[in-house]
N, C-alpha and C positions, 0 to 999 in steps of 0.2 A: 335332537335325540336324547340329550341329557334330561329332558323332561318328557319322557315317553307317555307317562300317564296324563300329562297336560295335553299332549297332542291328540290322544284318543278320546278326550272328554268333550270336544266341541261338537256343535250340531252339523257342521260340514263334514261329510264322510269322504275319506280319501282312498285312493287306490293303492298308494305306496307311501312308505315313510323312508326318508333318507337321512344321513347324518355324516358330517365331516368332523373327524376327531384329530387329525394330524396337523402338525406344524413342525417347523425346524426345531423348535424347543422340545416338543413332545418326542420327536425322533431321538434327539440327544439324550433326554432323560430316560427314555425306554431302553436305549442302547446301554447306558450305564447300569440300569436295573438288570438287564438280561445277562450282564457279565457275572452277576452273583446268583441269579435265579433263572435257570434255563426255561422254566415254565412261565416266566413273566414275559414282558415285552409288548403285551397288548394293552388296550385302554380299558381299565376295569369299570369305567363309568357306564359303558353299554350294558354290561352284565348287571350292574346295580339297578339301572333304569328298568331293565326287563324284569328283574325280580319284584320290584314294587308295583309293576304294571301288568304282571303276567295274567291276572284274571281279566283285566280290561282288554288285553290283547286277544286272548282266546275266545272272549265273548263278543268281540267287535262286530258291528253290523255287517261289515264287508269281510266275508270268510276268505276271500281271495287276496287279502291285503299282503303286499310284498314289502320286503326290507332290503335295502342295499346300503352298506356302510363301509368306511375304511378304518373302523376301530381295531382291526386286527393288528395294526402297527407292525412290529417286527415278528409277530407270532400269530398269524391269522388261524393256523390250524388249531392251536390251543384254545383260542377264543371260540372257534366254531364248535369244538368238542364241549366246552363249558355251556354254550347256548343250547346245544342238543341235549345235554344232560338235564338242563333246567326244563326244557320242553317235555322230555319224557317223564320226568318226575311229576309233571302236572297233567299227564295223560294225553299229551299232544303228539301227533305223528307228522307234524310239519317238517318239510325237507330243508336241510341246511347244507350249504355249499361254501367253499372258500376258494379264493383265487390266489395263485402264486406266480412268481416270475419277476416281481419287482426287486426282490432281495438278491443283490449280486456281490455281497461282501466276500464270498468265497472265491470269486474269480476276478476281483478288481485289479489284480496285478497284471492280468493278460488283456485288459481292455484299453482301447485307445480313447482317452477322455480329453475333450477339448474344453477350454474355459467357456463358461456361459456369459460372464460379464467382463467388462474391461478392467475391473479392479482386482481380479483374483490371481493373474499370472498363470503360468503353466502348471499342470497337475504334478508332473514329476518333481519339480522344485518344491511344491507345497508338501508333497509326501515325504521328501527327504527331511524337511524342516520339522515335521511333527512326528508324534509317536504312533502307537498302534492304532490302526483303523478300527473303529467301533461299529459303524454301520455304513452301508452303501445301498441306497434304494433308488430305483428308477421310478419316475412319476409315470405310471402306466395309465391307460385310458379306460374306455367303457366296455370294450367288446368282450372281455372275459365275463363281466357281469351279465351282458346280453346273452352270451352262450349259456350261462347257468340258468337264467330265467327261462330261456327257450327249452331247456331240458327239465323244467318243472320245479326248480328250486323256489322255496318261499322266502328264505333268508340267505343273503349272499354277503359274505364278509371278505373284505380286501385288506391288504396292507397299504402301501403308499400309492394308491391311485390318486389322481388329482382331486382337488376339492369338489369340482363340478362333475366328475365322471359318474358318480352314482346317479345323479339327476339325468344326465345325458343317456345313461344306460337304460333307466326305467322308461324314458320317453321313446328311445329308439326301439326297445322291445315292444312297447305298447303299440306304437305306430308302424312297426316293422320297417324302420328306415334302414337304408344301406350306407356303406362307407362313403359313397359319392353324393349323398344328399347334403351337400355342403351348406346351403343356406339354412336348412332345417336344423342341422347340427350346431351351426353357429348361433342361431337364435336360442337354442336350448342351452348352449354354453353360457349365454347371458343369464338365462333363468337360473342355472346352477350357481353362477357367481352371486346372484342376488339373494339366494336363500341358504347358501352354504354356511353362513355365520349365524344361523338361527334367528333369534329375535332382534338382531341388529336392524334388519329391514322393517321391523315393526315398531321402531322408535328407540331401540337401544343404541347408545353411543351417538345420539342425534343432537345436533346443535340447538334444535327447537324443543328439547325435552320438556321445558317448563309448561308447554301447552297441555301436557297430560296431567298436570297438577298432582294431586295425591294418589292418582292411579298409576304413577310411574313405578311399578313393581310387578312382578309375576307376569311379565309380558307374554303375549301370545307368540307362538312360533308360526312362521309363514307357511302359506300354501301356494304352490305354483301350479296353475292350470295351463297345461302346455298343449297347444293346438297342433294339428297335423302338419301345419306349415312351419312349425318351430317358434311362432310367436307365443307370447304367454301373458297371462293375467296373474299378477302377484296380489295375494289377499291374506287375510288372517281369519281366525275363528271369530265370528261376530259377537260372541258372548264373553270374550276374554280381553284383558287390558292391552293397551298399546294403540298405535295408530298406523294406518297404511295410506300414505299420500305420495304424490309425485316427489315431494321433498324427502321423505324417508327412503324411498326407492333410489332416488338420485344420490343420496348420501352413501348408501351401500354400493352403488354402481361405481363411484369414483374411487372407492377403497381398493387398494392392492393392485391397481392397474399399472402397467409399465409403458403405456402409450396408447396409440390408436389401434394397435393390433394385439390380440390376445392369443398367445400360442398355447396350444393344448395338444396332447398326443393324438386326439381324435379329429381335430379341426383347427384351422387358423381363422379367427373371427375378426373381421374388419368392423370396428365399433364406431366409425366416423359418424354414421347417420342414425345411430340409435335414437329412438323417440319414446316418449312416455306420455300417457294420457290418463287422467282421472276419469274412470268410467262412472263411478258412483262412490259414495263413502265406503272406504275399506277395500276398493278394487282399483288396481292400476294396470293398464295395458302397456306392454313393452314390445317394441318391434324395431325393424330397421337394420339389424345386423346382417352382414353378408359373409359368406364363407368361402374358403378355398382349402384345397387338400392339406392334410396335416403335414408338418415338417418331417423330413426324413431322419431327424435326430430327436432324441428324447432327453429330458432333463434327468440328471442323476445327482442325488444329494449324498455327499460323502462326509462322514464325521470321524474325526480322529482325536485321540487323547492329546490334550494340549498342555496339561499341567494342573495347577491348583489355584484356587482363588479364595479370597476372604475380604471382609470389609468391616469397618467400624464407623460409628457416627459420634461426633461430639456436637454440643449445642452452643450457640452464641446468642447472647441477648443484648439488645440495646445498641449503644453507640459504637461507632468505629468497627463495624462487623468485618469489613474487608481487611483492616489492619490486624484484627484479632486472628482471622483465618490465616493471614500471611505469617503471623508469629508462630502459630502452631505448626504450619507447614515447615518453616525454617528450623524450628526446634526438632521436628521429627526427622528431617534429613540428617541432622547431626547424630541421630541414634540408629540409623538404618544404613545398610550397604546397598545403595541403589543398583549397583551392577548385578546383583542377584535377582532382581525383579524384571519380569517382562513388562509389567505395567505397575506404576505406583502413582495414583492419581488422587489429587485433593480437589474436591468439588464442593463449592459453596452453593447451597440451594436456598433461594429466597432473599428478601430484603426486609429488614425490620421496618415496621411502620413508624413514621414520625409521630411523636406525641401519642404513644399507644394507649389504648383504653384498658388493655389487659397484658399480662406478661406473655401470653400466647402470641399476641400480635407483634411482640417485640423480639421473638425468638426465631432463629433460622438454624439450618442443619449444615454441618461440615462433614461430608462423607469422604472417607479414605478407602479407596478401592485398590486391591493389589492382586496381581497374578504372577505366578512363578512356576518354573519347571519342577522344582523340588519342593515337596510339601513342608520340609523342614524350614524353608525360607520364611514361610508365613505361619508356622506353628505359633502358639500363643506366646511362648518365650522369646520368639524372634520378631514378632510383629505387634501383637497386642500389648505385650509387656513393655517394650521400649516406648511405644507411643503414649501409653498411660503413665509412664514414669515422669512425663512432663506436667502432670496435674498440679504439683505443688509450685512449679515455677512458671505455670502457664498464664494465659491472658485472664483478666478478671471475669469470674463467673464460669470458667471452664467446667463443663459437666459432660461426661460421656453417657451414651445410651447404655443402660445397665444390663441389658440382655446381650451377653457376649457370644451367643451361639453363632452369629454370622462371622465371627472372627476365627472360627475353626476352619482349617483348610478343607475345601471340598473339591473333588475333581470336576473339571469342566472339559468340554470338547470344542473343537473348532470345526468350521464348516467350509466345504468346497462345493460350489454348485458347478456342475459340468454338463457336457453334452456327449451322448454316445449314439451310434447308429441304431435305429429301431430293429435292425436285423440281429442285434446282439441279444434281444429279449425273446424268451419263449414262455408265453402265457399258458397256464394250465388251470382248469377248473377241477376241483375235488368235491365230488358229491358224497357226503357222509352216508354210510350204510345205516339203515334203521335197525337192522338185525344183528350186525356184528360191530359193537362199539369200537371206534378207533380205526375202522377200515373205510376205504373210499373208492369210488369209481373215478378214474382220471380221464379228462377230456382235453386234448390239445386245442388251442385257439389259434387259428391262422393269423399271420401278420396282416396288417392293413396294406393293401396293394396300391392305395391312392395316396401318394405323398408328393410334396413339393420339394424339389432339390434345393439345397442350401443356397446355391447361386441365384435362385429365382425368388427367394423369400422377399416379402415387402420390406422396404427399409424405413425405419423410423426417422422422421425428419423433425428437427426442432422448428415448431411453428412460431415464428416471431410475431410481435405485435406491430411490426413495421407496416405502414399503409393503413392502419386503423385510424379512427377519428382522433384529431388532436383533443387533448383533455380540456383545453379552454373552450371548446365548442359546447361543452355541457353546462356552461355558465358559472356563476360564483360558487365558491366552495366553503365548507365549514369543517374545521378540524373535529373529528369524532372518532370513536372506536370502530375499527373495521368490522368487527363481529356484531356490532349493533344491527347491521343490515345484511351481512354476508355470512352464509353458512360454509362449513368446510368439513372434510373428513380426511384423516391421514392414517398411514399404517406402514408395516414393514414388508419387504420382499427380499429376503436374504440380507445383504449388506445395505440395500437401498431403502430409502423412505420415500413414499409417494404421498401427494396431497392434492386434493381437488377443491375448487371454490365455485360457489354459485349463489345467486340471489334466490331466496325463497319465493314461491309462487305468489303473484300479486299483480298490481297494476304496473303498466309501463315496462313490461319485461324486456321488450326489444331494446328500448333505450338503455336500460340498466345493463343489458348484455353487452351492448356496444361500448359502454363505459368500462365494464369489467375487463373485457378483452384488450382494450386500449391501455388501461391502467396497469394490469398485471403482466407487464413485460418480464423477460428474464432478468433484466437489470433491476427492475423494481422489486422483484421477488428476492433477489440477493440482498437488496437494501433492507427489506423487511426481515430477513433472517438475521440481520445485524451481526453481532459478534459470533453467532453460530455458523456463519458462512466462512469457509476456509478457502482462500484463493487457490484456484486450480481445480476445485471441485466441479465435476461435470454435472450439469443439470439439463434434463430434457424438459421441453414444454410442448403441450399440444392443446387443441381445443375440440370440444364436442358441441358443434353449433346447434344441433336439434334440441339438446337439453340445456344449452347455454352455460356450459361449465368450462373452466380453465384448469388444466392439470399439469403438475410438475413431478418429476422424479429426481431425487437428490441421490447421486451415486456414492456408495462407499461410506455413508455417514455412520453406519452401525459397525464399522470395522470389519471383522470377519463374520458378522451376522449375530442374530439374536442370542444364540447359545453361548457366545463368548464376549459380547460387547460390554464395555465399561459404562455405557450410557445408562443412566437410571430410567430414562424413557426407552427401554430396550426394544419395545415393539413400535416405536415411532408414532404412537397414537396421539401424542400431545403436540406434535408439530403444528397441525392445523389450528389447534386452540391457541397456541403461542402467537401465530400470525394474526388470528382474530383479535387478540388483545392489543394489537398495535394501533396507534393513532395515525389516521390518514386524512388527507384532504378529500372529503366526499362532496359531490355536487349538492348544493344546498337544496335544490328542488326535490331530491330524493328524501331528505330529512323532513322537509315541510310536509310533504304528502303523506308521510307515515307518522306524523305527530312527534318526531324526535326533537323538534325545536318549535 
């Protein structure tokens, strides 16, 4: 949706356009924004995209083109009004509606909230620990959008509906699916998952990106052709950059999963037997998902003021980098009162190259990250000043990054993912009046009557590699870089990081799959994490046999989540690339057949 003009310019005509705008970080930043600007809180990128593409949109070959987006964030009404104003200014009478019911911040104190994950603890204790609650949004589903479309809306704006809900809603409206069309909804959930991140599935964030050469820019956004049975064909505009292969689709599929089951307020999808087939260049068919009734609970994301954070960086060049970093660390601790900080972390990034060809190759970063309840603790005079007072007595070559804006204290929020009963939520659709600006007709949306009781939810089980083929049965091995032959994709989900691994399509796929699932045991994965694995960390493992992928979820590695983590890889996107850089014993036959040796 960020490139609406791009989407409308291809030869393939579409029936609907969707976009996912929200993440934990977006909710946090919009919550802080709305504190000072009551008219803010929505994602302005949608409005910007519509302004530059308004002529293309109004002249588009399909006059019945529909929109469904969650760009409303914390203020869907205001965004809907702005969109309507833009349309009317350009002589359009298209109908705009917005959905409410996800925002529960005003009644959060009366709700019974259970923890979503094992790492959060109970909500009451979390709330006592932190300050003012800034946002509280339930991840709602598709049926509010369906109701709006059934009543004639052309553009539907939501707040925190799930990433895939707009896609499910458009297909459910088009095909007139019901709440109990479980397999169809599950298949469409997969389609929504695949296209929710835009051009990712068209080659963005793809381990095989080099195959696109100099055309790795301005990538096409994807198109999901969703059949009546819920299966889909993922494709791109044929005249635009990017690639659409089983490998790019598989890369996006393993991203952000939490196991074999995908929980959504509309459906629970069993992903065990998902399959992918390359129909022709640029078109991939996806099928095999099975569905069961939605859970009787819904996810709620609660954000609270947690304090203030700041950071600075100094650079280290050449020899004895670890010793230099340690000396700066120790000197800094002499200047600061550690008891006033919630977090005071010294993080060394990189390793200087031996016998470097340039000074750049010899230089690494020492990042000092701090969080505190009181902004005065990390004000410049209390944090930046004392640290930089070590310059004259510091290690040889000590040089700070000279842009000190990151050292100014900024507020941050912390995140609690919880569960509430779906009976707590009352969805409403507001159809804006075309005659009286600011007024609307309100329609109540009935709750989904098909749910799975919590006691009957499918249980994730760690799928071990016990019983798989012994590694020696694959013959002699050669030490090589794991990522020379194996692709991966990783990302965040709250405090967790997920990562999937698979071989790109080619010869001997079954043999390589058997080796991969035998090699990537939980124990091996912990070894590959190396010093980043903390004893006691809970790790889930599962396998997707039809697409030949192994998947892991690392619990709690992002602390309290993206909005407050001290990790520089705050979105977990580089965990997979880190593992791919490891040296492993790979069967020599794989390397010989692919010309690596």
